[in-house]
N, C-alpha and C positions, 0 to 999 in steps of 0.2 A: 634558682629559676634561670634558664638560659634565655639569653636575649634572641628575639625573634630574627633579627638581621643576621645572626651567625648560624641559623639552622634552617633546614627546609626538608621536604619530603619529595622524593621522585621515585616512581614505581614502587610505593610502598617501603622504600628504604629511607631511613633517616640520614641525612647528611649534615655535617658541621664543617665550617671553614677551618682549614688547617691552622690558621693563625689563632684561632680560638681553641680548638680542640686540643692542641698539644699542651696548652697550659691549664685546661680544665677537664682533664681526663678523668680525674677522681670524681668530679661533679656528675659526669655522664654515668659512670658505672658504680658510683658510691662504693659500697663495700662488696659488691658482687664480684667474685672471682671464679675462676675455672669455668668460664662459659665458652662453649664451643661456637665458632662462628666463621663467617667469611666477610672480608672487608674490601672496599672498593676505593680507589683514589681517582678523582676526575679533575681535569683542567677545565675551568669555566670562569672566564673573566666576566662576571656579572656587571651589568651597567643598568642605570636608571633610564628605562625606555621613555620616561615621561619628560625628562629634562636634558638628557645628553645632546650635545650638539652634533650636527652632521660630521664635522672635522674630527671631533673627538672620537666618534663611533668608528670612523674610517681608521684611525690610529689604533684603536683597540683591536679591530680586526686584522689590521696589518701586523701588529705585534704578535697576535695569535698564530698567524700564518708562519711566523718565523721561529716558533718554539717547536723543537722536535723531541718528544719524549719517547724515544725508541733506542734500544741497544742494537748495535751492530754485532753480528756473529762471525767468528772466524772458523774456517775449516781448513784441514790439510788434505791435500790430494794424495793419492796412492804413490805417485811418482814425484815429479819435480815442481808441481804447482800448489801453492797455498792460495787461499782466497778470503775475502771478507764480504759479507753482504749485509745490507741494511734495508729496512722497510722504506719505501718512497713516500715522503710526506708531501707537502705542497711544493711546487716549483718556485724557487726564489727568483723572482723576475720583476719584483717591484709592484706587483699587483696583489689585491686580496685573493687568498686561497690559490695563488699561482695562476689565476685565470688569464685568458687572452686579453688584449687591450680592449676588444670589442665587448667582452663579457664583463670585464671590470668596470667599464664605463656604464653599462646597463645597470649593474648592481649599485654602483655608487650613486647614480641618478635616482634609482629607486628609493634609496635610503634618504633622500632629501625630505620626503614627506613624513610627518610624525606618525600617521597611521600605519605607514608601511614599516617604519622602525619597531612599532609595537608588534606587528605580525612576524617580523624577522626575528625579534628577541625570543619568541616562542619556539620558533624553529631552531635557532642557534642553541638554545638551552637543550633541546631534545637531541641534537646531534652530539652535543658535547657529553651528555650523560649516556648516550647509546653505547659508547665504547670507552669504559675506564682504561686509563694508561697503566694501572697496576691493580691487580687482584691477588689477595693473600688469604691464607687461612690461619686458624689459630685454636688451640684448646684452651687458652686462657686469652681472650681478646684484649683485656686491659693490659697485660704485660707485654703482649706482642706489639700492640700499638705504641706503648711506652718505649719499646726498643727501637722502633722507627723514629719517633720524635726526639730521642735522645742520640740520634745519629749512630746507633749501633748497627744499622744497615745502611746501604748506600742510596736509598730512595731520596732522601732530602738532599744528599750531595749532588744527585743528578738534577734535582729541580733548582737548586741554588746555582749549578753550573751554568745553566741556561738563563739564569735570572728571571724566573718566575716568582712573583710576589706570593707568599704564603696565604694571603687573602683571597687568591684566585684559585687555590687548590681546595677541593671539597672531599672530605673522607666520610664515608657511609659504611654501614655495617649490618649484617643480618645474623641473628642468632639461630643456631642449628640445634634443634632439640634432638639429642642423641643420648638417651638414658643407657643404652647397651653399651656405649663407648666403642662403637664399631668404626669410627673414623669416618662419619658421613660428611663432615666438613672437608676432608681430603678428597673425597669423591666429587662433591659438588663444586669445590674450587678447581679441581681439574677440568670438569665438564664446561664451566663458565670460561676458564682460561683458553681452552682449546677452541671454544665457539667464538669468543670476542677477541682473542689474540692481543691481549693488552701489551703495549710496547715495552714496559719494564718488567714484565713477568717472564722469567726464563722457564721453559718447559723442555726437558730432554725428549728425544723420540722414544 
């Protein structure tokens, strides 16, 4: 039986904390193998909205502001110029979400009140889950996730590089019923990736 604190549902997708999931993959999938699906990785530093102090919440949000889960991409020009481009995250200016000083003060003042913290917690969760930083596909979800969890891909390396706790990463999945084996998971994964543009998912033109 999974502990409630390590799992949750969002938009009918079950998510588990990376810190739990990577050690209990067999518990989640039991002996089920060869299941098609799509999986999502989300960065959500969950906090207790009932007890967190104002100062601790500001620290959580400031830390979130400084974590960039995006690849930069290099391109070669036809003639003498090469370039590198990366997605703009939040401006690093000492404020939450890179806001101006005025907006930062408005938000931090708003978060003094406990009821406002509770309202903000709901919005913050929705924003975090609205755009996963990685979306992948698999014909065998269990083995594909095991490859990620065992550092056979570079996703965990990127997470560790910018020092995000594994307890703040949530991994969810959706099984794709594809009895004809026509590769529907590939089609859906590309649709989701091109729509949501997750920062660590690479899609060629």
